[in-house]
Structures are given as structure tokens and as C-alpha cells.
FIMISE-522629 format. One record per residue: residue in one letter; chain; z, y, x of N, C-alpha, C, O in turn. Coordinates in nm, 3 decimals, always signed. Layout:
<torvos>
 resn chain      nZ      nY      nX     caZ     caY     caX      cZ      cY      cX      oZ      oY      oX
    A     A       Z       Y       X       Z       Y       X       Z       Y       X       Z       Y       X
...
</torvos>
This chain:
<torvos>
 resn chain      nZ      nY      nX     caZ     caY     caX      cZ      cY      cX      oZ      oY      oX
    M     A  +0.000  -0.117  +0.085  +0.000  +0.000  +0.000  +0.000  +0.122  +0.089  +0.071  +0.125  +0.190
    S     A  -0.076  +0.223  +0.056  -0.088  +0.339  +0.142  -0.006  +0.455  +0.089  +0.021  +0.466  -0.031
    V     A  +0.034  +0.542  +0.181  +0.110  +0.661  +0.143  +0.019  +0.763  +0.077  +0.068  +0.856  +0.014
    E     A  -0.112  +0.749  +0.089  -0.206  +0.845  +0.033  -0.185  +0.866  -0.117  -0.205  +0.977  -0.166
    S     A  -0.145  +0.762  -0.189  -0.127  +0.774  -0.334  +0.006  +0.839  -0.371  +0.032  +0.863  -0.490
    F     A  +0.090  +0.868  -0.275  +0.221  +0.927  -0.301  +0.208  +1.076  -0.329  +0.147  +1.149  -0.251
    D     A  +0.266  +1.121  -0.439  +0.268  +1.262  -0.475  +0.411  +1.314  -0.464  +0.493  +1.285  -0.550
    P     A  +0.442  +1.390  -0.358  +0.579  +1.436  -0.339  +0.627  +1.533  -0.446  +0.747  +1.561  -0.454
    A     A  +0.538  +1.586  -0.527  +0.578  +1.681  -0.631  +0.645  +1.610  -0.749  +0.712  +1.675  -0.829
    R     A  +0.627  +1.479  -0.761  +0.690  +1.409  -0.873  +0.801  +1.320  -0.821  +0.802  +1.279  -0.705
    Q     A  +0.894  +1.291  -0.908  +1.006  +1.206  -0.868  +0.956  +1.064  -0.850  +0.894  +1.006  -0.940
    V     A  +0.982  +1.008  -0.735  +0.933  +0.876  -0.697  +1.004  +0.766  -0.775  +0.941  +0.669  -0.817
    V     A  +1.134  +0.782  -0.795  +1.217  +0.681  -0.860  +1.289  +0.745  -0.978  +1.344  +0.854  -0.966
    S     A  +1.287  +0.676  -1.092  +1.362  +0.725  -1.207  +1.484  +0.636  -1.229  +1.487  +0.520  -1.187
    V     A  +1.582  +0.692  -1.295  +1.708  +0.622  -1.319  +1.741  +0.632  -1.467  +1.743  +0.742  -1.523
    T     A  +1.766  +0.518  -1.530  +1.801  +0.519  -1.673  +1.942  +0.573  -1.691  +2.020  +0.576  -1.595
    P     A  +1.976  +0.617  -1.812  +2.113  +0.664  -1.837  +2.219  +0.559  -1.804  +2.326  +0.594  -1.752
    A     A  +2.192  +0.432  -1.832  +2.290  +0.326  -1.802  +2.313  +0.314  -1.651  +2.427  +0.300  -1.606
    A     A  +2.206  +0.321  -1.573  +2.219  +0.312  -1.427  +2.288  +0.438  -1.373  +2.369  +0.429  -1.280
    L     A  +2.256  +0.553  -1.429  +2.320  +0.677  -1.385  +2.471  +0.670  -1.408  +2.549  +0.709  -1.320
    E     A  +2.514  +0.620  -1.522  +2.656  +0.606  -1.552  +2.722  +0.508  -1.453  +2.833  +0.531  -1.407
    H     A  +2.652  +0.400  -1.422  +2.702  +0.304  -1.323  +2.722  +0.373  -1.188  +2.826  +0.353  -1.124
    F     A  +2.626  +0.451  -1.145  +2.637  +0.522  -1.016  +2.750  +0.624  -1.020  +2.821  +0.642  -0.920
    R     A  +2.768  +0.692  -1.133  +2.880  +0.786  -1.147  +3.014  +0.715  -1.124  +3.100  +0.766  -1.052
    R     A  +3.029  +0.597  -1.185  +3.154  +0.521  -1.167  +3.171  +0.479  -1.020  +3.281  +0.488  -0.966
    Q     A  +3.065  +0.435  -0.958  +3.072  +0.392  -0.818  +3.109  +0.509  -0.727  +3.192  +0.494  -0.637
    L     A  +3.049  +0.625  -0.751  +3.074  +0.741  -0.665  +3.207  +0.807  -0.696  +3.261  +0.879  -0.612
    G     A  +3.262  +0.784  -0.816  +3.392  +0.840  -0.851  +3.501  +0.794  -0.756  +3.597  +0.867  -0.730
    A     A  +3.486  +0.673  -0.705  +3.584  +0.619  -0.610  +3.554  +0.663  -0.467  +3.636  +0.643  -0.377
    E     A  +3.437  +0.723  -0.446  +3.398  +0.764  -0.310  +3.335  +0.903  -0.315  +3.214  +0.916  -0.295
    P     A  +3.415  +1.007  -0.341  +3.360  +1.142  -0.352  +3.290  +1.185  -0.223  +3.330  +1.148  -0.113
    G     A  +3.186  +1.264  -0.241  +3.111  +1.315  -0.127  +2.999  +1.224  -0.082  +2.925  +1.258  +0.010
    K     A  +2.986  +1.109  -0.146  +2.879  +1.017  -0.107  +2.762  +1.027  -0.205  +2.774  +1.083  -0.314
    A     A  +2.648  +0.972  -0.162  +2.528  +0.967  -0.244  +2.479  +0.824  -0.250  +2.518  +0.739  -0.169
    V     A  +2.392  +0.797  -0.346  +2.329  +0.667  -0.358  +2.200  +0.672  -0.277  +2.119  +0.763  -0.294
    R     A  +2.181  +0.574  -0.188  +2.059  +0.570  -0.106  +1.983  +0.442  -0.135  +2.039  +0.333  -0.130
    L     A  +1.854  +0.457  -0.166  +1.768  +0.344  -0.197  +1.665  +0.326  -0.088  +1.600  +0.422  -0.045
    S     A  +1.650  +0.202  -0.043  +1.548  +0.168  +0.056  +1.506  +0.025  +0.032  +1.560  -0.043  -0.055
    V     A  +1.409  -0.022  +0.109  +1.371  -0.163  +0.108  +1.375  -0.212  +0.251  +1.361  -0.134  +0.346
    K     A  +1.394  -0.342  +0.266  +1.387  -0.402  +0.399  +1.315  -0.535  +0.388  +1.313  -0.597  +0.282
    K     A  +1.256  -0.577  +0.499  +1.191  -0.708  +0.502  +1.298  -0.814  +0.493  +1.397  -0.812  +0.566
    S     A  +1.275  -0.908  +0.401  +1.377  -1.011  +0.380  +1.324  -1.116  +0.284  +1.225  -1.095  +0.214
    G     A  +1.391  -1.228  +0.282  +1.366  -1.331  +0.183  +1.235  -1.403  +0.202  +1.163  -1.381  +0.300
    C     A  +1.206  -1.489  +0.108  +1.087  -1.572  +0.118  +0.960  -1.500  +0.073  +0.850  -1.547  +0.103
    T     A  +0.972  -1.388  +0.003  +0.855  -1.320  -0.049  +0.817  -1.195  +0.030  +0.700  -1.157  +0.028
    G     A  +0.910  -1.131  +0.098  +0.871  -1.017  +0.180  +0.970  -0.904  +0.190  +1.009  -0.867  +0.301
    F     A  +1.014  -0.847  +0.078  +1.102  -0.731  +0.080  +1.219  -0.751  -0.016  +1.213  -0.834  -0.107
    M     A  +1.324  -0.675  +0.007  +1.434  -0.669  -0.089  +1.483  -0.525  -0.098  +1.470  -0.447  -0.004
    Y     A  +1.539  -0.490  -0.214  +1.595  -0.357  -0.235  +1.731  -0.348  -0.169  +1.806  -0.446  -0.162
    V     A  +1.762  -0.228  -0.119  +1.892  -0.203  -0.059  +1.946  -0.074  -0.121  +1.883  +0.031  -0.114
    I     A  +2.064  -0.083  -0.182  +2.133  +0.035  -0.233  +2.263  +0.049  -0.156  +2.344  -0.043  -0.150
    D     A  +2.280  +0.166  -0.095  +2.401  +0.196  -0.019  +2.463  +0.323  -0.073  +2.394  +0.410  -0.125
    L     A  +2.595  +0.334  -0.061  +2.664  +0.461  -0.085  +2.687  +0.522  +0.052  +2.755  +0.464  +0.136
    V     A  +2.629  +0.640  +0.075  +2.630  +0.700  +0.208  +2.681  +0.844  +0.203  +2.667  +0.913  +0.102
    E     A  +2.740  +0.886  +0.312  +2.781  +1.027  +0.323  +2.661  +1.114  +0.356  +2.651  +1.228  +0.310
    K     A  +2.571  +1.059  +0.436  +2.452  +1.134  +0.475  +2.339  +1.035  +0.493  +2.356  +0.931  +0.557
    G     A  +2.224  +1.065  +0.437  +2.108  +0.979  +0.455  +2.033  +1.016  +0.581  +2.082  +1.093  +0.663
    A     A  +1.915  +0.961  +0.595  +1.828  +0.996  +0.707  +1.771  +1.137  +0.684  +1.763  +1.183  +0.571
    D     A  +1.734  +1.202  +0.792  +1.684  +1.340  +0.783  +1.562  +1.353  +0.694  +1.543  +1.457  +0.630
    N     A  +1.477  +1.249  +0.688  +1.354  +1.260  +0.609  +1.365  +1.194  +0.471  +1.263  +1.178  +0.404
    D     A  +1.485  +1.156  +0.427  +1.502  +1.101  +0.292  +1.465  +1.206  +0.188  +1.490  +1.325  +0.207
    L     A  +1.406  +1.162  +0.078  +1.387  +1.250  -0.037  +1.519  +1.253  -0.112  +1.583  +1.149  -0.129
    R     A  +1.559  +1.370  -0.157  +1.687  +1.385  -0.226  +1.660  +1.433  -0.368  +1.591  +1.533  -0.390
    Y     A  +1.717  +1.361  -0.465  +1.711  +1.399  -0.606  +1.853  +1.413  -0.656  +1.932  +1.319  -0.648
    Q     A  +1.887  +1.530  -0.708  +2.018  +1.553  -0.766  +2.006  +1.513  -0.913  +1.951  +1.588  -0.993
    L     A  +2.058  +1.395  -0.948  +2.041  +1.342  -1.083  +2.131  +1.411  -1.185  +2.094  +1.427  -1.301
    D     A  +2.248  +1.452  -1.141  +2.340  +1.534  -1.220  +2.438  +1.597  -1.124  +2.418  +1.591  -1.002
    D     A  +2.545  +1.659  -1.176  +2.636  +1.729  -1.086  +2.718  +1.634  -0.997  +2.781  +1.679  -0.902
    Q     A  +2.718  +1.504  -1.028  +2.796  +1.408  -0.949  +2.712  +1.312  -0.867  +2.759  +1.258  -0.767
    V     A  +2.587  +1.290  -0.907  +2.508  +1.183  -0.846  +2.382  +1.237  -0.779  +2.296  +1.298  -0.843
    A     A  +2.374  +1.213  -0.648  +2.252  +1.242  -0.572  +2.189  +1.108  -0.534  +2.259  +1.016  -0.492
    L     A  +2.059  +1.099  -0.550  +1.984  +0.981  -0.512  +1.899  +1.015  -0.390  +1.817  +1.108  -0.394
    L     A  +1.919  +0.941  -0.282  +1.838  +0.956  -0.162  +1.740  +0.840  -0.156  +1.780  +0.724  -0.175
    V     A  +1.614  +0.869  -0.130  +1.512  +0.764  -0.122  +1.455  +0.765  +0.020  +1.406  +0.867  +0.068
    D     A  +1.463  +0.650  +0.084  +1.413  +0.634  +0.220  +1.265  +0.668  +0.226  +1.184  +0.610  +0.154
    H     A  +1.230  +0.760  +0.314  +1.091  +0.805  +0.327  +0.997  +0.690  +0.362  +0.887  +0.683  +0.308
    D     A  +1.039  +0.602  +0.450  +0.952  +0.492  +0.493  +0.928  +0.391  +0.381  +0.833  +0.313  +0.388
    S     A  +1.013  +0.391  +0.279  +0.999  +0.298  +0.167  +0.918  +0.356  +0.052  +0.894  +0.286  -0.047
    L     A  +0.875  +0.481  +0.061  +0.807  +0.548  -0.051  +0.686  +0.473  -0.104  +0.671  +0.462  -0.226
    P     A  +0.598  +0.421  -0.018  +0.482  +0.352  -0.075  +0.520  +0.232  -0.161  +0.448  +0.199  -0.256
    I     A  +0.628  +0.167  -0.130  +0.672  +0.049  -0.205  +0.750  +0.089  -0.329  +0.741  +0.022  -0.432
    L     A  +0.827  +0.197  -0.321  +0.916  +0.237  -0.430  +0.853  +0.331  -0.533  +0.910  +0.349  -0.641
    S     A  +0.740  +0.390  -0.503  +0.679  +0.488  -0.592  +0.660  +0.433  -0.733  +0.595  +0.330  -0.752
    G     A  +0.716  +0.501  -0.831  +0.705  +0.460  -0.971  +0.815  +0.368  -1.020  +0.813  +0.327  -1.136
    T     A  +0.910  +0.334  -0.935  +1.017  +0.241  -0.971  +1.118  +0.305  -1.065  +1.152  +0.422  -1.050
    E     A  +1.164  +0.227  -1.161  +1.273  +0.268  -1.249  +1.394  +0.179  -1.217  +1.381  +0.057  -1.207
    I     A  +1.510  +0.242  -1.202  +1.635  +0.169  -1.180  +1.709  +0.164  -1.313  +1.730  +0.267  -1.377
    D     A  +1.748  +0.044  -1.353  +1.818  +0.026  -1.480  +1.942  -0.060  -1.456  +1.950  -0.132  -1.357
    L     A  +2.037  -0.051  -1.544  +2.154  -0.139  -1.545  +2.142  -0.222  -1.671  +2.140  -0.169  -1.782
    V     A  +2.134  -0.354  -1.654  +2.118  -0.442  -1.769  +2.239  -0.531  -1.784  +2.306  -0.566  -1.686
    K     A  +2.267  -0.567  -1.908  +2.377  -0.659  -1.939  +2.316  -0.795  -1.968  +2.224  -0.808  -2.050
    E     A  +2.366  -0.896  -1.901  +2.325  -1.034  -1.927  +2.453  -1.113  -1.951  +2.523  -1.151  -1.857
    G     A  +2.483  -1.137  -2.077  +2.610  -1.200  -2.112  +2.723  -1.103  -2.079  +2.724  -0.990  -2.128
    I     A  +2.817  -1.148  -1.998  +2.929  -1.061  -1.959  +2.902  -0.988  -1.827  +2.985  -0.908  -1.783
    N     A  +2.789  -1.016  -1.765  +2.755  -0.956  -1.636  +2.667  -0.833  -1.653  +2.590  -0.822  -1.748
    R     A  +2.681  -0.742  -1.559  +2.595  -0.625  -1.551  +2.526  -0.629  -1.416  +2.587  -0.666  -1.315
    Q     A  +2.398  -0.591  -1.416  +2.322  -0.602  -1.293  +2.221  -0.489  -1.284  +2.159  -0.451  -1.384
    I     A  +2.207  -0.434  -1.163  +2.102  -0.335  -1.139  +1.968  -0.407  -1.140  +1.953  -0.511  -1.076
    R     A  +1.873  -0.352  -1.212  +1.739  -0.410  -1.217  +1.639  -0.302  -1.176  +1.650  -0.186  -1.215
    F     A  +1.541  -0.343  -1.099  +1.435  -0.254  -1.053  +1.307  -0.290  -1.126  +1.261  -0.404  -1.118
    I     A  +1.250  -0.194  -1.196  +1.121  -0.213  -1.261  +1.021  -0.138  -1.175  +1.009  -0.016  -1.181
    N     A  +0.948  -0.215  -1.094  +0.862  -0.158  -0.992  +0.717  -0.199  -1.018  +0.684  -0.318  -1.010
    P     A  +0.630  -0.102  -1.051  +0.490  -0.136  -1.081  +0.412  -0.187  -0.960  +0.302  -0.239  -0.976
    N     A  +0.466  -0.172  -0.842  +0.397  -0.214  -0.720  +0.422  -0.360  -0.684  +0.353  -0.414  -0.598
    V     A  +0.519  -0.424  -0.750  +0.552  -0.563  -0.719  +0.441  -0.654  -0.771  +0.401  -0.645  -0.887
    K     A  +0.392  -0.741  -0.683  +0.287  -0.836  -0.720  +0.342  -0.977  -0.736  +0.283  -1.058  -0.807
    D     A  +0.454  -1.008  -0.669  +0.511  -1.142  -0.675  +0.659  -1.133  -0.643  +0.701  -1.049  -0.563
    Q     A  +0.739  -1.220  -0.705  +0.882  -1.228  -0.678  +0.919  -1.371  -0.648  +0.856  -1.465  -0.696
    C     A  +1.023  -1.387  -0.567  +1.071  -1.523  -0.542  +1.144  -1.572  -0.667  +1.178  -1.493  -0.755
    G     A  +1.167  -1.700  -0.674  +1.229  -1.760  -0.791  +1.369  -1.709  -0.819  +1.409  -1.701  -0.935
    C     A  +1.444  -1.675  -0.716  +1.582  -1.628  -0.737  +1.587  -1.479  -0.765  +1.694  -1.427  -0.800
    G     A  +1.475  -1.408  -0.751  +1.471  -1.266  -0.780  +1.525  -1.178  -0.669  +1.540  -1.057  -0.689
    E     A  +1.554  -1.234  -0.554  +1.610  -1.155  -0.443  +1.505  -1.080  -0.363  +1.534  -0.974  -0.308
    S     A  +1.383  -1.133  -0.356  +1.282  -1.066  -0.275  +1.151  -1.056  -0.354  +1.132  -1.122  -0.456
    F     A  +1.062  -0.971  -0.304  +0.936  -0.944  -0.374  +0.829  -0.908  -0.272  +0.858  -0.882  -0.155
    S     A  +0.703  -0.909  -0.319  +0.592  -0.867  -0.233  +0.511  -0.761  -0.307  +0.514  -0.751  -0.429
    V     A  +0.439  -0.683  -0.230  +0.349  -0.580  -0.282  +0.214  -0.596  -0.215  +0.203  -0.664  -0.112
    N     A  +0.113  -0.535  -0.271  -0.020  -0.537  -0.205  -0.031  -0.427  -0.106  -0.134  -0.412  -0.041
</torvos>
């Protein structure tokens, strides 16, 4: 996937209200931190998502202030893979899980831990 299709004027990653509330709760215990999203090579399919709570991201991270409490940092090197992704919090039975709806994903491993893109 090429960076050519990336438009920095639009938000690369969107966050649903449920995921935003989840991040608010997570950051409430760690004031001054932000949510940082990136991908890394891993698993049987190629990549996996990484969410960290950080005090400071990388210098070239894109920063989105989602509300007065939650800042989302997106790793610049991951932009071609993450562009258009929606982060959601879903309930499955009694469990809650962050889910990534990424239009760039072409294949996922059976356990859902890793994915590939073109």
C-alpha cells in the first residue's frame, strides 16, 4: 500500500463513542497520557495492531484531540495500513474487546491476532 493515497487533511482513524468512553476510563487512571496506535510485523499473517498509553509519542505522530481528555496519536509509519480504520469497543457476552474495522485488511489469521494488506 502506498502513502500516495493518504490525505493528511482528513482524520486517518475514527473512534466510536463506545471506544472513546473506554479510552477515557483507561486514561482516567493515567492522567497526562495519550492513546497511541501503530502496527507491527507479527503473527502468521503479517501485522498486528498495537495500542499503548504514552506520555509522549514519536515526533512525527499524527495527533487527534478526540475530546478534552483523550488524545489519539497515530504512528506516521503505519498510516498507509491504518488509513480509514475505525476503532470500536464491542461486547461479546460478558467480555468487551477493542475491534478494528480496517478497509485495507485483505486477510486475517484464524485467531484474529494478525492481518495482511495489499
